[in-house]
N, C-alpha and C positions, 0 to 999 in steps of 0.2 A: 822602721818604725820604734821601735827598742832603739835601736843607736839613735836617734834623729831628737831624741828623750831625752838621751841619758847626754847629749852632747851643750842641749840647749839648758839640761840642768845646772852643767860643768861651766859654760857661761855665767850663767848666772852665782853661783858659789863664789865664781874667779870676781865678778863685782862687787863681792862684800866687802871682801879686807880695802879694794880699791875708796868703795864711798864709806868704812869705815876712816880711813885714811883721811879724805875730803873734810870728815867733821874735825875728826879732829884734830888738826888742823886749823879750821874755824875755831872750834873752841880758841888752841893756842894762841891764832894770832889775831884775834878779840883779847884779848886776855894781854898778849907780846902791845897794843897798842895804847889799853891802856894805861902802861904805864915808859909807852911815849910818845912825845911829843906832834901833832899831826897839824902839817902847814895849813889852816886855811886863806880864802881869796881874802883881797884886801876886803873893807867894808867900809862906808859911811858911820863916821862917829855915833849915830844914833842908833846903832845899829850893831855897835863892836859892842863885846863883855868888855867889862872895868881892867884898867891892868890889871897885874897878879893874877892872870886865869891864863889858861894854856889847852887850844883845844886837844881830846886824847882819843874822839872816836867819830868816824865821820859812815853816815848808813844815809844810802842813795833810798830812798823812801818812792811806793808806786801805792797810788791813794785813791780817796772821793773825796769833796769838801760835800757837803749834806746842805740842803738849802728848803727854803715851802717857802710858799706864797700865802701873801697875810696882804688884808688889806690894807689903802693909805691914804687920804686926805681927793685922791687923783686917780679912788682904782685899786691898784694893787701893785706889787711887786716881791723880790724875790727874795729872801731873808735867812741870810744862814743859819743852820738849825741847831739848835739845844746840842747837838750830838755832835759837832764842828768835823776836822778831817778826822778821819780814818785809815790806818795805813800800815804796809809791809817794809821794815827798811830791811837790804843787801848791803850786803861785802862783798868781790869777786877773790875767790879761792880756787887755783887753778886757773883762771878762767871759769868758773862758772857762780853762779850768784847764791850766793849761800844767805838764807835768814836771821837777823839778826836780834832785833829790837819789834813789837810790833807797837801801835801809835792808834789809843784809843781815848774812849771818855771811861773816869772811876771818881768814886770819893775819895779824898784824902784822906788815908787812914795815920799820915805819920804827918802833919804838917809842923816847919821847919819858922822860927820868928818873921821871913818873911810872908807869912799865908795872911790872905790875908781873914776879918773878923768880920763879923763870920765866914765859915766856909763854905763855900758854891755847893747846889746840891751834888758838884762833880766838878773836874778838873780834867787839861788836857794832860795824857799817862802819858808816858813810854815805857814800858815794860821790856826785859830782857829776855830772847830767846834763850839765852844759853842757864841762864843761873835762877830766872823769875826774877830780878830786882826792877827793884824800881822808884823811876821820881816821876814827880807833879812840875809843872811849870806853869808860868803863865805871861802873856803875854808884856814885853817891858813898851816896848816900839815898834816899829813897821815900817816898812819903807812901798811905795808902790813899786809894781814890777814895770821892767823897761826904764827904770832909773838910775840901774849903776852896773857897773861891767859884772856886779856881785848876784844881780839880781832883771837879768835881761832881756826875759822874754815878756813884749809888754802886751797887755790885758790878760797875761797868768791872774793868779791868788797874790799878793805881796809877801812880800821878805819878813822876816819877825827876829826879834830877839829878844828869848824867854827867860827869865829866873828863875830857879828850883825854888817850890815852894813846900818838900817836901819829898821823902826819898822813905823807902825800904828794902831791908837783906829779902834776897828768898828765901822760902823752906829750909834749907841746908845751908843759910849762911851767904849768901853768891852777896857780892856787893860790884857788881860787872861794871852796874853803872848811879853806886846812891851817892861817888864821891860829882856830882854831877850838882854845878853852880847856877852854869849858864848853855843856853841854845840856839843857836842860827837855824833857820829856816833858808836856804839862801838857794837860787838859780830855779827857782818855782817855772812851773809852766802848767798853764790848762789850771781845771779848779774854779774856775770864776763863771757864775751864776747868769747864766742862758739867755740872750738876747728877746727870747719871746719866752709866751705859753704862760707870764702870769700877769698881764696887762689887764685886766677886767675884771671887777666882781664876781663875775664868774666861773673864774681864775684858783681862786681863795682855796687855798687846802691843799690846792697841787702838791706833791714832791719833788725831789729830783738825786739824784747824785753825779758829781764831775767830775768824769775821772782828772788827776793829776800827777805827776812830779815834782818832784828838791830834792836839796841834798842840807840833811839834821847834820850838825856840825857839835859834840857837846865839849865842856869846855871844864875842867874842874882850876880846883887855887894852885895856883904854881907854889912848887916843895922847893 
């Protein structure tokens, strides 16, 4: 028994340097990505960032889109909740998915010149898991899913071009994503409102979360 316990402990200890190496590579990989151009798919002009912007970071997202059932003139229908999508963005390091960004809703505490006035109570937010830097963004244009090769899954939530409306350094001065000017949400799959469950007045007030995946491309101004 003592031998087996000792062997298991040794295995765990040996895994620690490997885990630390993978995490270090994740940090280094994202920082390196921030300094290198990433090839993004060709997209319709409507959701393509304006000239002079270059993709520097790609996160593959897994999350949910929230809906609430609200009354209409003919009964009821699903409406996107104020919480909007919530997601975790990953990148692959040595074949392992490493979390790099979280996507949620929060107050914009450092708006830029593109921010609406007055500000909404909260805006779509992306926060680096590496240094806690943030960027807030709002939708500029969208295309329906299934209408282009960059957004091929018909019936999914639409693909978007979003513009930064604010950013904030991490608590120790980190700036991994503060340079963001535009964000593209592409290759969406899932996330659309259910076809049932919200049809009549008796359904009003119901809520649901629908899983979705997507690719998020982050752009900065060309240097």
